[in-house]
VOBAMAR-606749 format. One record per residue (C-alpha): x, z, y; residue number from 1. Coordinates in Angstrom, 2 decimals, always signed. Layout:
BEGIN
+---------+---------+---------+------+
|      px |      pz |      py | rofi |
+---------+---------+---------+------+
|       X |       Z |       Y |  NUM |
...
+---------+---------+---------+------+
END
This chain:
BEGIN
+---------+---------+---------+------+
|      px |      pz |      py | rofi |
+---------+---------+---------+------+
|   +0.00 |   +0.00 |   +0.00 |    1 |
|   +1.05 |   -0.59 |   +3.56 |    2 |
|   +1.47 |   +2.80 |   +5.22 |    3 |
|   +0.48 |   +1.57 |   +8.67 |    4 |
|   -0.43 |   +4.06 |  +11.35 |    5 |
|   -4.04 |   +4.02 |  +12.47 |    6 |
|   -5.95 |   +5.47 |  +15.39 |    7 |
|   -8.45 |   +8.10 |  +14.38 |    8 |
|  -11.16 |  +10.03 |  +16.23 |    9 |
|  -12.39 |  +13.32 |  +14.74 |   10 |
|  -15.74 |  +14.61 |  +16.06 |   11 |
|  -15.97 |  +18.40 |  +15.77 |   12 |
|  -13.23 |  +21.04 |  +15.81 |   13 |
|  -14.51 |  +23.57 |  +13.30 |   14 |
|  -12.91 |  +24.32 |   +9.93 |   15 |
|  -13.36 |  +20.79 |   +8.61 |   16 |
|  -12.54 |  +18.96 |  +11.84 |   17 |
|   -9.34 |  +20.88 |  +12.55 |   18 |
|   -8.14 |  +20.51 |   +8.98 |   19 |
|   -8.89 |  +16.79 |   +8.98 |   20 |
|   -7.15 |  +16.22 |  +12.32 |   21 |
|   -4.06 |  +18.16 |  +11.27 |   22 |
|   -3.83 |  +16.35 |   +7.92 |   23 |
|   -4.18 |  +12.85 |   +9.36 |   24 |
|   -1.71 |  +13.51 |  +12.16 |   25 |
|   +0.80 |  +14.94 |   +9.70 |   26 |
|   +0.69 |  +11.87 |   +7.44 |   27 |
|   +1.41 |   +9.61 |  +10.42 |   28 |
|   -1.79 |   +8.65 |  +12.23 |   29 |
|   -2.64 |   +9.04 |  +15.91 |   30 |
|   -5.57 |  +11.41 |  +16.17 |   31 |
|   -7.96 |  +12.42 |  +18.94 |   32 |
|  -10.03 |  +15.54 |  +18.33 |   33 |
|  -13.36 |  +15.58 |  +20.18 |   34 |
|  -15.67 |  +18.52 |  +20.78 |   35 |
|  -18.48 |  +19.13 |  +23.26 |   36 |
|  -17.22 |  +22.70 |  +23.84 |   37 |
|  -14.82 |  +22.71 |  +26.77 |   38 |
|  -13.75 |  +26.24 |  +25.82 |   39 |
|  -12.60 |  +25.09 |  +22.37 |   40 |
|  -10.76 |  +22.09 |  +23.81 |   41 |
|   -9.04 |  +24.28 |  +26.40 |   42 |
|   -7.87 |  +26.64 |  +23.65 |   43 |
|   -6.54 |  +23.78 |  +21.52 |   44 |
|   -4.75 |  +22.19 |  +24.47 |   45 |
|   -3.11 |  +25.55 |  +25.09 |   46 |
|   -1.88 |  +25.62 |  +21.50 |   47 |
|   -4.38 |  +28.23 |  +20.34 |   48 |
|   -6.51 |  +27.78 |  +17.22 |   49 |
|  -10.11 |  +29.08 |  +17.49 |   50 |
|  -10.31 |  +29.97 |  +13.77 |   51 |
|   -8.07 |  +31.87 |  +11.37 |   52 |
|   -6.59 |  +29.67 |   +8.65 |   53 |
|   -3.11 |  +30.45 |   +7.28 |   54 |
|   -0.52 |  +27.94 |   +8.49 |   55 |
|   -2.94 |  +25.83 |  +10.53 |   56 |
|   -1.50 |  +26.82 |  +13.91 |   57 |
|   +2.03 |  +25.91 |  +12.79 |   58 |
|   +0.91 |  +22.55 |  +11.38 |   59 |
|   -1.04 |  +21.65 |  +14.53 |   60 |
|   +1.97 |  +22.59 |  +16.69 |   61 |
|   +4.22 |  +20.32 |  +14.61 |   62 |
|   +2.06 |  +17.21 |  +15.23 |   63 |
|   +1.41 |  +17.64 |  +18.95 |   64 |
|   +2.90 |  +14.22 |  +19.68 |   65 |
|   +0.25 |  +12.49 |  +17.56 |   66 |
|   -2.72 |  +14.71 |  +18.36 |   67 |
|   -4.77 |  +15.09 |  +21.54 |   68 |
|   -7.95 |  +17.01 |  +22.38 |   69 |
|  -10.85 |  +15.99 |  +24.61 |   70 |
|  -14.57 |  +16.37 |  +25.29 |   71 |
|  -14.87 |  +12.63 |  +25.99 |   72 |
|  -15.96 |  +10.02 |  +23.45 |   73 |
|  -13.98 |   +7.26 |  +25.20 |   74 |
|  -11.27 |   +7.30 |  +22.52 |   75 |
|  -13.83 |   +6.12 |  +19.95 |   76 |
|  -13.45 |   +2.63 |  +21.45 |   77 |
|   -9.83 |   +2.44 |  +20.25 |   78 |
|  -10.28 |   +4.17 |  +16.91 |   79 |
|  -10.04 |   +2.41 |  +13.57 |   80 |
|  -11.76 |   +5.33 |  +11.81 |   81 |
|  -14.18 |   +7.86 |  +13.29 |   82 |
|  -14.80 |  +11.09 |  +11.37 |   83 |
|  -17.98 |  +13.12 |  +11.87 |   84 |
|  -17.07 |  +16.75 |  +11.14 |   85 |
|  -19.91 |  +18.71 |  +12.71 |   86 |
|  -21.98 |  +21.57 |  +11.34 |   87 |
|  -25.12 |  +21.14 |   +9.24 |   88 |
|  -26.60 |  +24.66 |   +9.18 |   89 |
|  -29.58 |  +25.38 |   +6.93 |   90 |
|  -33.06 |  +25.54 |   +8.37 |   91 |
|  -35.59 |  +28.26 |   +7.43 |   92 |
|  -36.57 |  +26.43 |   +4.22 |   93 |
|  -32.99 |  +25.58 |   +3.22 |   94 |
|  -33.16 |  +22.00 |   +4.48 |   95 |
|  -29.90 |  +21.13 |   +6.32 |   96 |
|  -30.29 |  +20.74 |  +10.08 |   97 |
|  -28.89 |  +17.35 |  +11.07 |   98 |
|  -29.19 |  +17.71 |  +14.84 |   99 |
|  -25.41 |  +17.78 |  +15.33 |  100 |
|  -24.88 |  +14.76 |  +13.08 |  101 |
|  -27.58 |  +12.88 |  +15.00 |  102 |
|  -26.01 |  +13.84 |  +18.32 |  103 |
|  -22.54 |  +12.79 |  +17.16 |  104 |
|  -23.77 |   +9.41 |  +15.88 |  105 |
|  -25.69 |   +8.73 |  +19.08 |  106 |
|  -22.63 |   +9.65 |  +21.14 |  107 |
|  -20.31 |   +7.46 |  +19.05 |  108 |
|  -22.54 |   +4.37 |  +19.14 |  109 |
|  -22.04 |   +3.22 |  +22.77 |  110 |
|  -18.25 |   +3.35 |  +22.32 |  111 |
|  -17.94 |   +1.14 |  +19.24 |  112 |
|  -15.68 |   -1.79 |  +20.09 |  113 |
|  -17.12 |   -4.67 |  +18.07 |  114 |
|  -14.08 |   -4.84 |  +15.78 |  115 |
|  -13.87 |   -3.45 |  +12.26 |  116 |
|  -14.43 |   +0.30 |  +12.44 |  117 |
|  -15.38 |   +2.85 |   +9.79 |  118 |
|  -17.59 |   +5.83 |  +10.59 |  119 |
|  -17.00 |   +8.63 |   +8.09 |  120 |
|  -19.41 |  +11.43 |   +7.25 |  121 |
|  -17.07 |  +14.34 |   +6.47 |  122 |
|  -19.80 |  +16.90 |   +7.11 |  123 |
|  -21.79 |  +18.10 |   +4.11 |  124 |
|  -25.04 |  +16.20 |   +4.47 |  125 |
|  -28.20 |  +15.56 |   +2.42 |  126 |
|  -28.30 |  +12.56 |   +0.13 |  127 |
|  -29.30 |   +9.56 |   +2.21 |  128 |
|  -27.69 |  +10.72 |   +5.46 |  129 |
|  -25.15 |   +7.88 |   +5.34 |  130 |
|  -27.97 |   +5.35 |   +5.54 |  131 |
|  -29.57 |   +7.42 |   +8.31 |  132 |
|  -26.36 |   +7.39 |  +10.36 |  133 |
|  -26.11 |   +3.63 |   +9.85 |  134 |
|  -29.60 |   +3.25 |  +11.29 |  135 |
|  -28.77 |   +5.52 |  +14.24 |  136 |
|  -25.80 |   +3.32 |  +15.05 |  137 |
|  -27.98 |   +0.23 |  +14.85 |  138 |
|  -30.42 |   +1.83 |  +17.29 |  139 |
|  -27.84 |   +3.06 |  +19.81 |  140 |
|  -24.85 |   +0.67 |  +19.66 |  141 |
|  -25.05 |   -2.47 |  +21.85 |  142 |
|  -24.22 |   -5.49 |  +19.74 |  143 |
|  -24.00 |   -3.46 |  +16.54 |  144 |
|  -22.90 |   -5.47 |  +13.49 |  145 |
|  -23.21 |   -3.83 |  +10.08 |  146 |
|  -20.49 |   -6.14 |   +8.72 |  147 |
|  -17.95 |   -4.62 |  +11.12 |  148 |
|  -19.25 |   -1.05 |  +11.42 |  149 |
|  -19.50 |   +0.60 |   +8.02 |  150 |
|  -20.51 |   +4.15 |   +7.18 |  151 |
|  -18.55 |   +5.99 |   +4.48 |  152 |
|  -19.15 |   +9.36 |   +2.83 |  153 |
|  -15.88 |  +11.27 |   +2.35 |  154 |
|  -16.83 |  +14.85 |   +1.45 |  155 |
|  -14.31 |  +17.68 |   +1.83 |  156 |
|  -13.49 |  +20.17 |   -0.88 |  157 |
|  -11.49 |  +22.68 |   +1.14 |  158 |
|  -11.39 |  +26.40 |   +0.43 |  159 |
|  -11.03 |  +28.59 |   +3.46 |  160 |
|   -7.78 |  +30.49 |   +3.19 |  161 |
|   -6.06 |  +27.65 |   +1.30 |  162 |
|   -7.29 |  +24.71 |   +3.38 |  163 |
|   -3.82 |  +23.25 |   +4.05 |  164 |
|   -2.90 |  +23.12 |   +0.38 |  165 |
|   -6.31 |  +21.71 |   -0.49 |  166 |
|   -5.99 |  +19.03 |   +2.21 |  167 |
|   -2.44 |  +17.93 |   +1.41 |  168 |
|   -2.58 |  +18.26 |   -2.38 |  169 |
|   -6.22 |  +17.64 |   -3.37 |  170 |
|   -7.59 |  +17.31 |   -6.89 |  171 |
|   -9.42 |  +14.16 |   -5.87 |  172 |
|  -10.41 |  +12.07 |   -2.87 |  173 |
|  -14.04 |  +10.93 |   -2.99 |  174 |
|  -15.05 |   +7.84 |   -0.99 |  175 |
|  -18.55 |   +6.38 |   -1.03 |  176 |
|  -19.63 |   +3.19 |   +0.69 |  177 |
|  -19.09 |   -0.58 |   +0.99 |  178 |
|  -15.92 |   -1.92 |   -0.72 |  179 |
|  -14.54 |   -3.31 |   +2.56 |  180 |
|  -14.79 |   +0.10 |   +4.21 |  181 |
|  -13.33 |   +1.84 |   +1.18 |  182 |
|  -10.33 |   -0.50 |   +1.29 |  183 |
|   -9.64 |   +0.55 |   +4.88 |  184 |
|  -10.04 |   +4.22 |   +3.91 |  185 |
|   -7.55 |   +3.74 |   +1.07 |  186 |
|   -5.07 |   +2.41 |   +3.64 |  187 |
|   -5.74 |   +5.43 |   +5.84 |  188 |
|   -5.11 |   +7.83 |   +2.97 |  189 |
|   -2.23 |   +5.88 |   +1.41 |  190 |
|   +0.46 |   +8.50 |   +2.24 |  191 |
|   -1.81 |  +11.16 |   +0.75 |  192 |
|   -2.72 |   +9.16 |   -2.34 |  193 |
|   +0.91 |   +8.21 |   -3.02 |  194 |
|   +2.29 |  +11.56 |   -1.77 |  195 |
|   +4.95 |   +9.81 |   +0.33 |  196 |
|   +4.68 |  +12.19 |   +3.31 |  197 |
|   +7.13 |  +15.02 |   +3.92 |  198 |
|   +5.50 |  +18.33 |   +2.99 |  199 |
|   +5.22 |  +20.74 |   +5.93 |  200 |
|   +7.17 |  +23.97 |   +5.72 |  201 |
|   +3.94 |  +26.00 |   +5.83 |  202 |
|   +2.49 |  +24.18 |   +2.80 |  203 |
|   +5.17 |  +23.02 |   +0.36 |  204 |
|   +4.17 |  +20.60 |   -2.39 |  205 |
|   +3.54 |  +22.44 |   -5.70 |  206 |
|   +6.19 |  +21.68 |   -8.32 |  207 |
|   +3.63 |  +20.47 |  -10.85 |  208 |
|   +1.58 |  +18.37 |   -8.43 |  209 |
|   +1.61 |  +14.59 |   -8.83 |  210 |
|   -1.15 |  +12.60 |   -7.11 |  211 |
|   -4.84 |  +13.02 |   -6.36 |  212 |
|   -7.46 |  +11.03 |   -8.21 |  213 |
|   -9.26 |   +8.45 |   -6.06 |  214 |
|  -12.99 |   +8.33 |   -6.80 |  215 |
|  -14.93 |   +5.44 |   -5.24 |  216 |
|  -18.72 |   +5.48 |   -5.40 |  217 |
|  -21.88 |   +4.53 |   -3.56 |  218 |
|  -22.79 |   +6.46 |   -0.42 |  219 |
|  -25.46 |   +8.41 |   -2.26 |  220 |
|  -23.22 |   +9.40 |   -5.17 |  221 |
|  -20.48 |  +10.67 |   -2.85 |  222 |
|  -23.02 |  +12.80 |   -0.99 |  223 |
|  -24.36 |  +14.16 |   -4.28 |  224 |
|  -20.86 |  +14.94 |   -5.61 |  225 |
|  -20.25 |  +17.39 |   -2.77 |  226 |
|  -23.54 |  +19.22 |   -3.23 |  227 |
|  -23.32 |  +19.28 |   -7.01 |  228 |
|  -19.73 |  +20.59 |   -7.01 |  229 |
|  -20.50 |  +23.52 |   -4.73 |  230 |
|  -23.75 |  +24.31 |   -6.54 |  231 |
|  -21.93 |  +24.38 |   -9.88 |  232 |
|  -19.25 |  +26.75 |   -8.57 |  233 |
|  -21.95 |  +29.01 |   -7.11 |  234 |
|  -23.66 |  +28.93 |  -10.50 |  235 |
|  -20.45 |  +30.00 |  -12.28 |  236 |
|  -20.08 |  +33.02 |   -9.99 |  237 |
|  -23.71 |  +34.03 |  -10.44 |  238 |
|  -23.38 |  +33.58 |  -14.20 |  239 |
|  -20.38 |  +35.92 |  -14.22 |  240 |
|  -22.32 |  +38.48 |  -12.19 |  241 |
|  -25.34 |  +38.28 |  -14.47 |  242 |
|  -23.17 |  +38.76 |  -17.55 |  243 |
|  -21.40 |  +41.63 |  -15.76 |  244 |
|  -24.68 |  +43.50 |  -15.45 |  245 |
|  -25.23 |  +43.31 |  -19.20 |  246 |
|  -21.59 |  +44.22 |  -19.89 |  247 |
|  -22.10 |  +47.55 |  -18.12 |  248 |
|  -25.13 |  +48.31 |  -20.27 |  249 |
|  -23.56 |  +47.47 |  -23.65 |  250 |
|  -20.05 |  +48.81 |  -23.02 |  251 |
|  -18.27 |  +45.47 |  -22.65 |  252 |
|  -15.75 |  +44.65 |  -19.91 |  253 |
|  -16.51 |  +41.60 |  -17.75 |  254 |
|  -12.80 |  +41.03 |  -17.05 |  255 |
|  -12.09 |  +40.76 |  -20.75 |  256 |
|  -15.18 |  +38.65 |  -21.36 |  257 |
|  -14.38 |  +36.26 |  -18.49 |  258 |
|  -10.80 |  +35.88 |  -19.71 |  259 |
|  -11.96 |  +35.18 |  -23.23 |  260 |
|  -14.54 |  +32.54 |  -22.36 |  261 |
|  -12.35 |  +31.10 |  -19.60 |  262 |
|   -9.71 |  +30.13 |  -22.14 |  263 |
|  -12.14 |  +27.51 |  -23.39 |  264 |
|  -10.97 |  +24.40 |  -21.52 |  265 |
|  -14.58 |  +23.24 |  -21.25 |  266 |
|  -15.33 |  +26.33 |  -19.15 |  267 |
|  -12.15 |  +27.44 |  -17.35 |  268 |
|  -11.39 |  +30.86 |  -15.88 |  269 |
|  -11.74 |  +30.02 |  -12.18 |  270 |
|  -14.91 |  +31.20 |  -10.37 |  271 |
|  -15.82 |  +33.58 |  -13.20 |  272 |
|  -14.95 |  +36.67 |  -11.18 |  273 |
|  -17.73 |  +39.24 |  -11.04 |  274 |
|  -18.14 |  +41.14 |   -7.79 |  275 |
|  -20.14 |  +41.19 |   -4.59 |  276 |
|  -21.19 |  +37.55 |   -5.01 |  277 |
|  -20.45 |  +34.43 |   -3.03 |  278 |
|  -20.77 |  +33.97 |   +0.70 |  279 |
|  -19.43 |  +31.66 |   +3.37 |  280 |
|  -20.82 |  +28.49 |   +4.86 |  281 |
|  -20.95 |  +26.28 |   +1.76 |  282 |
|  -22.29 |  +27.70 |   -1.48 |  283 |
|  -25.56 |  +29.13 |   -0.21 |  284 |
|  -26.23 |  +26.25 |   +2.16 |  285 |
|  -25.40 |  +23.52 |   -0.34 |  286 |
|  -27.29 |  +25.11 |   -3.22 |  287 |
|  -30.33 |  +25.53 |   -0.98 |  288 |
|  -29.84 |  +21.95 |   +0.22 |  289 |
|  -30.02 |  +20.61 |   -3.34 |  290 |
|  -33.14 |  +22.65 |   -4.04 |  291 |
|  -34.64 |  +21.27 |   -0.83 |  292 |
|  -33.79 |  +17.71 |   -1.89 |  293 |
|  -35.46 |  +18.32 |   -5.24 |  294 |
|  -38.55 |  +19.74 |   -3.53 |  295 |
|  -38.72 |  +16.66 |   -1.29 |  296 |
|  -38.88 |  +14.49 |   -4.40 |  297 |
|  -41.23 |  +16.74 |   -6.38 |  298 |
|  -38.45 |  +17.99 |   -8.68 |  299 |
|  -37.96 |  +21.70 |   -9.40 |  300 |
|  -34.41 |  +23.06 |   -9.83 |  301 |
|  -34.90 |  +26.52 |  -11.40 |  302 |
|  -31.26 |  +26.96 |  -12.48 |  303 |
|  -30.01 |  +26.65 |   -8.91 |  304 |
|  -32.75 |  +28.96 |   -7.62 |  305 |
|  -31.68 |  +31.51 |  -10.23 |  306 |
|  -28.09 |  +31.31 |   -8.95 |  307 |
|  -29.29 |  +32.22 |   -5.46 |  308 |
|  -31.52 |  +35.02 |   -6.77 |  309 |
|  -28.68 |  +36.57 |   -8.78 |  310 |
|  -26.35 |  +36.38 |   -5.78 |  311 |
|  -28.90 |  +38.13 |   -3.57 |  312 |
|  -29.45 |  +40.80 |   -6.22 |  313 |
|  -25.71 |  +41.43 |   -6.52 |  314 |
|  -25.53 |  +42.94 |   -3.06 |  315 |
|  -28.23 |  +45.43 |   -3.99 |  316 |
|  -26.34 |  +46.24 |   -7.21 |  317 |
|  -23.53 |  +47.63 |   -5.05 |  318 |
|  -25.93 |  +49.81 |   -3.08 |  319 |
|  -27.52 |  +50.98 |   -6.33 |  320 |
|  -24.12 |  +52.07 |   -7.67 |  321 |
|  -23.53 |  +54.05 |   -4.51 |  322 |
|  -26.99 |  +55.67 |   -4.63 |  323 |
|  -26.60 |  +56.72 |   -8.26 |  324 |
|  -23.53 |  +58.73 |   -7.30 |  325 |
|  -24.66 |  +60.10 |   -3.92 |  326 |
|  -28.46 |  +60.38 |   -4.40 |  327 |
|  -29.01 |  +60.11 |   -0.65 |  328 |
|  -27.05 |  +58.47 |   +2.16 |  329 |
|  -28.63 |  +60.36 |   +5.04 |  330 |
|  -25.87 |  +62.03 |   +7.01 |  331 |
|  -23.14 |  +60.47 |   +4.85 |  332 |
|  -20.14 |  +58.51 |   +6.07 |  333 |
|  -19.62 |  +55.24 |   +4.20 |  334 |
|  -16.69 |  +52.91 |   +4.82 |  335 |
|  -16.86 |  +49.17 |   +4.14 |  336 |
|  -13.44 |  +47.62 |   +3.60 |  337 |
|  -13.51 |  +43.89 |   +4.28 |  338 |
|  -15.90 |  +42.02 |   +6.56 |  339 |
|  -14.96 |  +38.35 |   +6.10 |  340 |
|  -16.68 |  +36.66 |   +3.17 |  341 |
|  -13.30 |  +36.14 |   +1.46 |  342 |
|   -9.65 |  +37.00 |   +2.18 |  343 |
|   -7.38 |  +34.91 |   +4.44 |  344 |
|  -10.19 |  +33.86 |   +6.76 |  345 |
|  -12.15 |  +35.38 |   +9.63 |  346 |
|  -15.34 |  +33.56 |   +8.61 |  347 |
|  -18.30 |  +35.94 |   +8.54 |  348 |
|  -21.02 |  +33.51 |   +7.52 |  349 |
|  -23.18 |  +34.95 |   +4.72 |  350 |
|  -20.56 |  +37.64 |   +4.11 |  351 |
|  -21.68 |  +40.32 |   +1.63 |  352 |
|  -20.36 |  +42.97 |   +4.04 |  353 |
|  -23.01 |  +42.00 |   +6.57 |  354 |
|  -25.86 |  +42.85 |   +4.22 |  355 |
|  -24.11 |  +45.99 |   +2.98 |  356 |
|  -23.61 |  +47.34 |   +6.50 |  357 |
|  -27.22 |  +46.58 |   +7.44 |  358 |
|  -28.60 |  +48.25 |   +4.31 |  359 |
|  -26.34 |  +51.30 |   +4.57 |  360 |
|  -27.47 |  +51.91 |   +8.14 |  361 |
|  -31.10 |  +51.46 |   +7.10 |  362 |
|  -30.60 |  +54.14 |   +4.43 |  363 |
|  -29.28 |  +56.60 |   +7.01 |  364 |
|  -25.52 |  +56.31 |   +6.52 |  365 |
|  -22.97 |  +56.34 |   +9.30 |  366 |
|  -20.98 |  +53.17 |   +8.63 |  367 |
|  -17.32 |  +52.49 |   +9.38 |  368 |
|  -15.94 |  +48.98 |   +8.79 |  369 |
|  -12.44 |  +47.56 |   +8.63 |  370 |
|  -10.96 |  +44.10 |   +8.15 |  371 |
|   -7.36 |  +42.94 |   +8.67 |  372 |
|   -8.41 |  +39.80 |  +10.57 |  373 |
|  -12.17 |  +39.47 |  +11.14 |  374 |
|  -13.00 |  +42.51 |  +13.30 |  375 |
|  -12.68 |  +40.72 |  +16.67 |  376 |
|  -15.00 |  +37.98 |  +15.48 |  377 |
|  -17.42 |  +40.53 |  +14.04 |  378 |
|  -17.52 |  +42.28 |  +17.42 |  379 |
|  -18.91 |  +39.02 |  +18.85 |  380 |
|  -21.12 |  +37.86 |  +16.00 |  381 |
|  -22.39 |  +41.13 |  +14.50 |  382 |
|  -23.56 |  +42.90 |  +17.64 |  383 |
|  -26.95 |  +43.39 |  +15.96 |  384 |
|  -25.34 |  +45.66 |  +13.34 |  385 |
|  -24.55 |  +49.36 |  +13.77 |  386 |
|  -21.09 |  +50.40 |  +12.62 |  387 |
|  -17.82 |  +51.81 |  +13.90 |  388 |
|  -14.67 |  +49.69 |  +13.88 |  389 |
|  -11.73 |  +51.37 |  +12.20 |  390 |
|   -8.33 |  +50.82 |  +13.78 |  391 |
|   -6.50 |  +51.11 |  +10.46 |  392 |
|   -7.07 |  +51.81 |   +6.78 |  393 |
|   -6.29 |  +55.56 |   +7.20 |  394 |
|   -8.74 |  +55.63 |  +10.10 |  395 |
|  -11.34 |  +53.88 |   +7.95 |  396 |
|  -10.98 |  +56.43 |   +5.14 |  397 |
|  -10.90 |  +59.51 |   +7.37 |  398 |
|  -13.73 |  +61.89 |   +6.41 |  399 |
|  -15.47 |  +59.15 |   +4.39 |  400 |
|  -17.90 |  +60.22 |   +1.69 |  401 |
|  -17.59 |  +56.86 |   -0.03 |  402 |
|  -15.76 |  +53.54 |   +0.28 |  403 |
|  -17.03 |  +50.09 |   -0.65 |  404 |
|  -14.41 |  +47.37 |   -1.14 |  405 |
|  -16.30 |  +44.26 |   -0.04 |  406 |
|  -13.46 |  +41.74 |   +0.40 |  407 |
|  -10.40 |  +41.43 |   -1.83 |  408 |
|   -7.79 |  +41.39 |   +0.95 |  409 |
|   -4.21 |  +41.92 |   -0.25 |  410 |
|   -4.06 |  +44.89 |   +2.14 |  411 |
|   -6.58 |  +46.66 |   -0.11 |  412 |
|   -5.35 |  +45.21 |   -3.40 |  413 |
|   -1.80 |  +46.50 |   -2.82 |  414 |
|   -2.84 |  +49.79 |   -1.23 |  415 |
|   -1.37 |  +53.02 |   -2.60 |  416 |
|   -4.79 |  +54.58 |   -2.95 |  417 |
|   -3.59 |  +58.02 |   -4.02 |  418 |
|   -1.53 |  +58.28 |   -0.85 |  419 |
|   -4.65 |  +57.71 |   +1.30 |  420 |
|   -7.39 |  +59.57 |   -0.56 |  421 |
|   -6.56 |  +62.91 |   +1.06 |  422 |
|   -8.34 |  +61.89 |   +4.23 |  423 |
|  -11.63 |  +61.31 |   +2.43 |  424 |
|  -14.33 |  +63.98 |   +2.19 |  425 |
|  -15.55 |  +62.73 |   -1.20 |  426 |
|  -13.37 |  +60.53 |   -3.38 |  427 |
|  -15.85 |  +57.85 |   -4.36 |  428 |
|  -14.86 |  +54.18 |   -4.40 |  429 |
|  -17.27 |  +51.33 |   -5.13 |  430 |
|  -14.84 |  +48.55 |   -5.98 |  431 |
|  -17.14 |  +45.56 |   -5.56 |  432 |
|  -14.23 |  +43.13 |   -6.10 |  433 |
|  -12.60 |  +44.76 |   -9.14 |  434 |
|   -9.20 |  +44.86 |   -7.44 |  435 |
|   -8.13 |  +48.40 |   -8.41 |  436 |
|   -6.11 |  +47.97 |  -11.60 |  437 |
|   -4.37 |  +51.31 |  -12.07 |  438 |
|   -5.81 |  +54.84 |  -12.27 |  439 |
|   -6.43 |  +56.62 |   -8.98 |  440 |
|   -7.42 |  +60.19 |   -8.25 |  441 |
|  -11.01 |  +59.27 |   -7.43 |  442 |
|  -14.25 |  +58.22 |   -9.05 |  443 |
|  -14.13 |  +54.41 |   -9.10 |  444 |
|  -17.18 |  +52.27 |   -9.86 |  445 |
|  -16.49 |  +48.60 |  -10.59 |  446 |
|  -18.60 |  +45.57 |  -11.42 |  447 |
|  -19.23 |  +44.76 |  -15.07 |  448 |
|  -17.28 |  +47.62 |  -16.63 |  449 |
|  -18.03 |  +51.27 |  -17.28 |  450 |
|  -14.65 |  +52.38 |  -18.65 |  451 |
|  -12.33 |  +54.29 |  -16.29 |  452 |
|   -9.85 |  +52.23 |  -14.30 |  453 |
|   -6.62 |  +51.86 |  -16.24 |  454 |
|   -8.23 |  +51.48 |  -19.66 |  455 |
|   -8.57 |  +47.72 |  -19.32 |  456 |
|   -6.86 |  +45.95 |  -22.19 |  457 |
|   -4.99 |  +42.67 |  -22.02 |  458 |
|   -6.48 |  +39.76 |  -23.92 |  459 |
|   -3.72 |  +38.46 |  -26.18 |  460 |
|   -3.40 |  +34.95 |  -27.57 |  461 |
+---------+---------+---------+------+
END
C-alpha cells in the first residue's frame, strides 16, 4: 500500500474523537479536531486534555505539528476523510439520541468540496444510521454526489484506560460501506494495518503483536458488529455475576469457577470477573440500543434484557451484604473507595459508585468517597449526591464503620490494609471487586465466595 499522508477532520473531542485524532496524527496524517465547545478547544490548544486517559496527553503533545484544534468546520473542505465522533446518549426508552450526529452531518454538508471524500461514522449508532447520514448530506450539501461522497461505518473498540494500546494495536479494524470508500479507508489505515509506524514511547508495541485483522462489510453489518460485541461482553459480566450469586449459596468460589470455565478456548477468561457489575458509556447504552432496535422491528431480546436486570441487581447485592452485617445504616459512617466506573479513567457515567452513594445516603448513612483521579470530575457531575470527599485513603478510612471497594484501582489493590485498619471504627470491608487476595485483620465480604480471604486455591493444569 502507498502510505500517503491524508488530510483528516475529526468532529468531536470526547474519548473517541481525541483517541482517533491522536492515532491518525501519529501514523502520519494531518488532522484537524473540531468541537463546538470553545472551552474544550481552548484547553486543547493550551496543551491540556479534558479527559483522563493514560498516555494521551504525551501522545497529543508529540504530534502537535500535524494536529490543530478549531470550532470551525472550514477545514472539512480540504479533508479527504471526515470522522464523526460525537456522543449518542440513550433516551428514556434506551433508543440512542442522534441529535449530535444530525447536527454534525448538517454542519459538514455545506463544506464538502465536490471531490472524493469519505464521511466516517465512528460514533456508536443504531443500525441504519449510515444511510440516514447519507440522506442528511444529500439534503444539506449543495451539489451533493453520492459517487464522490461516501458514508462508511468504522466502529471503535477502545477500552477506557487502555485506549492508546487499543488504538495502535487493535484486534481488528471494521469498515462497512461501498468498496470505493473502503479502498480509501484502507489507504488511510495502511500504516496501522501493516504496523509500519514507530510505536510511541507511552504505548510500546507488544512483543507478540503482529497485525490487526481487516474486516470489510456492509454499512449495516459494521453498525451491528459494534452493538453485538458490547452486548456480548456485558452479557459475560452479568453471567459471571449471576453464577457468583449461586456460588455463595452452594459453597463454590466464583474465582475458581471463572478460571476453570475460562480455560475453555470457546469461552475465554476475560470479562468473567464477578463484582459490582459493568458501567461506563458503552455497555448499558449499547445493550439498551439493541433491545430498542429489536422492539422497533417487533423482535424481543430477553437475553439482553436479563443482562441489564442482573447488572442492576448486582448493585443492590452489595448493599444487601452490608446490611446483613450492620443491620441498620442510620448514624453509620460508610466509605466508598472508587468513584470512576473502572480504573485508569475519570469517567463517571453509569458508575456503580453513584448508585451505591445514593442508596447509602437514602438508608441514613454518612458517606465518604475517595478516588485517585475522578473526585474533581465528581464534584462537578455529582452535585446531586450527598457525600464527603476524602483527601487520602487514611482520611477515607478514619472512623469508618464499613468500607465498600467499588473500583479496582491499583491504589486499593496494593494497599497494606492491616496498616490502615486502625483508623476504622468497625473493621468491615465489602470488597465488591474481589481485589483483596491475602488475609487482613477485618471481616471481608467478597462477591461469589463465602470462604475467608486467603483460602482461595490455585487452579492447576
